[in-house]
C-alpha positions in Angstrom: 122.6 155.0 -23.2 121.8 158.1 -22.8 125.5 159.5 -21.4 125.4 163.1 -20.0 128.1 165.4 -19.4 128.3 168.1 -17.1 130.8 171.1 -17.7 132.2 172.4 -14.2 130.7 175.7 -12.6 131.4 179.0 -15.4 134.5 177.3 -17.4 136.4 176.2 -14.8 138.5 173.2 -15.2 138.4 170.9 -11.9 141.1 171.8 -9.2 143.8 169.7 -8.4 145.3 168.9 -4.3 148.7 170.0 -4.1 151.1 173.0 -3.2 151.8 175.9 -5.5 156.1 176.1 -5.9 156.4 179.4 -3.8 154.1 177.5 -0.6 156.7 174.5 -1.5 159.5 176.2 -1.6 158.2 178.4 1.9 158.2 175.2 3.9 161.4 174.0 2.8 163.0 177.4 3.5 161.0 176.8 7.4 161.7 173.0 7.6 165.6 173.7 7.0 165.9 176.5 9.2 164.1 174.3 12.2 166.9 171.4 11.1 170.0 174.5 11.5 168.6 175.5 15.2 168.0 172.1 16.0 171.8 171.2 14.8 172.8 174.6 17.0 171.0 173.3 19.7 172.7 169.6 19.9 176.1 171.5 19.1 175.4 173.6 22.6 174.4 170.4 24.8 177.2 168.3 23.5 180.1 170.8 24.6 177.5 171.7 27.0 178.3 168.1 28.6 181.7 167.9 27.9 181.9 171.1 30.1 180.1 169.5 32.8 182.2 165.9 32.3 185.3 168.2 32.9 184.4 169.1 36.3 182.7 166.0 37.5 185.8 165.6 39.7 185.1 169.2 41.3 181.4 168.3 41.6 181.1 164.8 42.4 184.6 163.7 44.2 186.0 166.5 45.8 183.3 166.7 48.2 183.3 163.2 49.4 186.9 163.6 49.1 186.5 166.4 51.5 184.3 164.9 54.0 186.2 161.7 54.3 189.1 163.5 54.8 187.8 165.9 57.6 186.1 162.8 59.7 189.3 161.4 59.4 191.5 164.9 60.4 188.7 165.6 62.8 189.4 162.4 65.0 193.1 162.4 65.3 195.6 163.3 67.6 199.0 163.7 66.1 200.1 163.4 62.3 203.3 162.6 60.8 204.6 163.1 56.7 206.3 161.1 54.7 206.9 160.9 51.8 206.5 156.6 51.0 204.6 154.3 52.9 207.7 152.2 54.1 209.2 155.8 55.4 205.9 155.6 57.0 205.1 152.3 58.5 209.1 152.6 59.6 208.7 155.9 61.2 211.8 157.4 59.6 211.9 160.1 57.7 209.3 162.1 58.6 209.2 165.9 55.8 207.5 168.9 56.5 206.8 168.5 52.7 206.0 166.8 49.0 204.9 164.0 51.0 203.0 162.0 49.6 201.9 159.9 53.2 200.2 161.4 56.3 200.5 158.7 59.2 198.3 160.1 62.5 198.1 158.8 65.7 194.8 158.1 67.6 194.6 158.4 71.4 191.9 156.0 73.0 190.3 156.9 76.3 192.0 154.0 78.2 195.8 155.6 77.0 196.9 152.7 74.5 197.1 154.2 70.4 196.0 153.4 67.4 197.6 154.5 63.5 196.1 155.7 60.7 197.6 156.0 57.5 196.3 158.2 54.2 198.4 157.1 51.2 199.0 158.2 47.8 199.9 155.9 45.8 199.5 153.4 42.0 198.5 150.2 42.4 197.8 148.0 39.5 198.7 151.3 37.0 196.0 153.0 39.1 196.5 156.6 41.2 194.4 155.9 43.9 194.2 158.3 47.9 194.2 154.9 50.2 192.9 154.7 54.0 195.2 151.8 56.3 194.6 151.2 59.6 198.0 150.5 61.6 198.6 148.0 64.4 201.5 148.9 65.9 202.0 145.2 67.5 201.7 143.4 64.0 204.2 143.9 60.4 202.1 146.3 58.6 201.6 144.1 55.4 198.5 146.0 53.5 200.3 147.3 50.4 198.2 147.7 47.7 194.8 146.6 50.0 193.2 149.3 51.3 191.1 150.2 54.4 189.4 152.3 52.5 189.8 153.8 49.0 189.2 157.3 49.3 189.3 158.1 45.3 190.7 156.6 42.4 190.1 159.8 40.0 193.1 161.9 41.8 196.0 162.3 40.0 198.2 163.4 42.6 198.5 164.6 46.0 200.9 166.4 47.9 200.8 166.8 51.9 202.3 169.5 53.7 202.8 172.0 56.7 202.2 175.6 55.9 202.5 177.8 58.7 201.6 175.4 60.8 198.5 174.3 59.8 198.8 171.0 57.8 197.6 171.2 54.4 197.4 168.2 51.8 196.8 169.4 47.4 194.9 167.3 46.0 195.7 167.1 41.8 191.8 166.0 39.4 192.0 164.4 35.9 191.6 167.9 34.5 194.6 169.5 36.2 192.4 171.2 38.7 193.8 171.8 42.1 192.0 171.4 45.6 193.9 172.4 48.8 192.4 171.4 52.2 194.2 173.0 55.4 193.1 171.4 58.5 194.6 170.5 61.9 194.5 167.6 64.2 193.1 167.9 67.5 196.2 168.4 70.2 
C-alpha cells in the first residue's frame, strides 16, 4: 500500500477559518456602539412615556369633562354655587367663590322645574366630580351614589363667579389647572 502525500501549493499551510484580532476588535466595538445607541433610545422612550403619562389628564380626561360640562350647562336656565352638598340640597348659604357644588335649574316647556347638581366630593377615599339629578318633591338621599360620574381624576374643583361669568377651575393629578368659563342660557 502506497500512501501519497500532496503538499500544498508552493509550500503554504492550509488556511484556518476565523477572524483576525483587528477584525474581532472592530466587530466588538461596533456591537458596543450599537448597544449604547439602543440604550440611549430606550432611555428616551421611557422619558417620553413618563411625560405623556403625566399629561394624560390634559389629553384624555379634560376634553371629556369639557364636553360633559358644556352639555349640562347649555341646558341650564339658572345656577347657584354652594360650599357643600348639604347646603346645596337645602338651598342655603349660596356663595360666589370657593364652591364645591353647583346647583343647576332647568325650566321645562310645561313651566315645571328640574334641578341637577354637579358636586366635587370624596367618596370612599376617592375624589370625584359627579352629577346628581334632584327632584324637589323627594328628599335628597343620593350622597355617594351619583347619577353620572364625570371624572375620578380631578384632584380639586372650585366653582366661582368672576365678572358675572360662571367659572370652574379643575386641578388634575399632576397639579395642572384648567379653568372652564360659561353661562347658563337666560
